[in-house]
C-alpha positions, 0 to 999 in steps of 0.5 A: 658444581660445574668444573670447567677444564681448558686443555686435555692431554696429560694435566687436564685429563688427570684432573677430570678423571680423578675428580669424577672418581672422587665425586661422581656428582660433579659436572666436569667438562673439558674443552680442548683445541685439538682433535685428540683428547689424550695422547702420549707426547713423550712417545712421539720420537719412538714412533718416528723410530718405529720402536712403537710401530702402530700410530694408534698406540699414541692415542691414549683416549678418545672423547667417547672412551674418556667419557665412558671411562670417567663420566667427564664431558669432552668438547674437542676443537674448541679454542678458548679465546677469553676468560672472564674471571669476574663473571665466572665464564669463558668464551670458546670458538668452535673450530668446526663451525666458527661459532663462539660459545659461552660457558659458565663455571664454578671452578676453572682449571687452566691446563692449556699446555704449551706449543712449540716455538716457531721462529720467524725465519726464512723457509720455516714453512717449507715442505720438510720442516717438522715439529714434535709436539702432537701425534700428527707431527710424528706421523708426518715425519715417519711418513716422509721417512718411509717414503724415502724422502729423507737422507739427511736431517738437522734437528734444531734443539738439543733438549731431551726431545730433540736428542731422542728424535735424533737417536730415532732418526739415526736408527732409520739410517738417516744422517743426523746433525743436531744444532743448538744456540746454547754452549752445552746440551742437553740443558741441566747437565754439568759441563763435564757430562755434556762434553762426554754426551756430545763425544758419545753421540759423535761416535754414534754418527750424530754430530752436535754443534753447540753455540750455533744459531739457525739463520734460514732454511733454504730451498725452492719448494722443499728443504734443501739446506740450512744456514747457520751463523757458522756454516751451511749444511745440506738437509732434506728435513729440519726438525724444530725442537727449539723449545716450547712456550706456554699457551696463555695468550688467551689470558692477555685481557685478564688480570690473572698473574703470569710469570716473566716466561708467561706461565701462570703464577700459582700457589702450592695448591695451584690457585691463581690470584683468583680463588676458584681458578687454578692452573697446572701442567705446561702452562703453569709454574710450580716451585723447586722443592729445594730452593722454594723458587718458582720453576717451570716443569713441562713434564708429563710426570709433573702434569699427572702428579699435580693433576691428581693433587688438584683434583683432591684439593677441588674436593676440599682435601687441602694438599700442598704440593712440595715442588719439583726437583728438575728430574729428567731422564733420556735414552740416547744411542747406547747411553742413558742419561739422568739428573735430579736436584740442583747443579753445582752452579744452582746450588752455589747460587742458592747459598749452599757450600757445595762439594761434589764428586765424580765417580765411575762405578760398576752398574752390576757385578763386573763378571756378569754378562753385559756389565758396564759402568755408571758415571756419576756426579753427586752434590751435597752441602759440605756443612750439613752433608745434605744431598743436593743433586745427582747426575748419571750416565751409563748403558744400564739402569740409570733410573734406579740411581736417579730414583734413589736420589729423588727419594733421598732429596725429598726426605732431606736425607744426609749422606750418613743417612744414605751410607749404609742403606740395605739396597737390593743386590744380586749380580744381574742387578747391582754390586754388593755395595750399591753404586749409589752407596759407593758414590756416597762413600767416596763423597764422604771420604772427600769431605773428611779429607781422606780422598784428595782430588781434582774435579774433571772441570778443574782438570779441563780448566788447567788447574792440574798444571805443574803436577806430574801425572802417574798412570795407576791403571791395572796395566799401563794404559796412558801412552807416554805417562809413567806407570806405577803398579799399585800391587808392587808399592811397599815403600817410598818411590825413589823417582818421586819426592814426598812433597812433589805434586803428583796426579794419580790417574786410572780408568775409573779413579778407584785404583788411583785412590788406593795408590794415594792411600798407600802413598800417604802412608809412606809420607807423600803429602801432595797427591791428587786423584783425577775424578772420573779417570781416563773414561771421562777425562781427556788425558 
């Protein structure tokens, strides 16, 4: 059987490798437009920052090494121009010779990936304009840095790649600004978290301007400045990380079904509307595991997972893919950020009765060197208590928090299922009650009514107006705000009526909760705790 694969990098090479391991008799051929068969796209920002010093480390396999390793044939610099589904053939242009060839297949896998969006703007082809999609992009940017050509850089796009590039440029001593048309970056995070991220980046010398549209790149022969709809900025380099679009233009003359965003529509076995044509990777849609709706997940992890499953299905194993959760993680200057599952807005749109909580919890034993904290937002359905989503910020291992949540959501766990898990504990790694379980407990307390709060979002929207703020910190911490020492509260507070609206605030929220609990015992009926405390909120 002939299996033809359009595209290499992650998805295409994973399918090919797994196919040949499972069935050595298959004739597997990859056609890829690039010179490289497989490269570490997610590692490109770290080459720019010299975290990965050797550019050869970016190339995972050469055509020769991949053939020797797997037995798959690899044809590079071959641009597929047409697919003929009814004839089971494709046409490809050899970019080296400019000749067109026709290839037959029994099974076709489209893994053509995506390409960076290049806006039709003045100056977009000037020297000093860079993208971040291929090893050549990263190599050319670092070469310019090492040639001392870049002092000021503007990164256009505040997604994960854009922010990672910004961090790595800053590590090289470059003055960095990030602009994005969206009102919040990075995408997929809750508003209270995106504000915290922007403020944190500013503290580390990376200014972020949201709601800002790039209008032109200005310069004689090279980049000198940019013009936005709000201001002009000086720059020696512009890194365009606006986004990507699926490489599906060559399917225009076929009736292979596409989604509105031009990704290929597939079922949960990755079949298109043609039984023997499949699509995976950045060019294809998948499903959201929670909602079942179509989703685009242009991630290396998704490409590899789906590639492995597809190879099994071509070998008649009949596996249905469960879908993605929108999991993502990124490293920023002294801050790691991660998310999985639904946002609050997406969960409400999907019909859930959403309840959430924001906690600030120790990431390991507070007395251990380098101990810090996680800022966590956890979402669940109020009625079923099923976990729906988690977002985490912190200096430490946010991935372990996200991965626990991924497992829980995948297994459709409820908060009660997660409440008393035997998670790993030792002072260098965690707290005795794991920070994930700690947040579960807080959310359960909120659902039961034992913990009455105002969320950071509602607080920022002014919904605490009319409440008297009380500083419940270990020591007075909020300038100009009355302080109450929890340890000395053993009865009524003469200065406050029992029905007064009181907003209790401390650094993390824990001590404010303990004060609320005590005040309830003494008859106070209208207290709220500010979730996230003074660490997350502007008081």
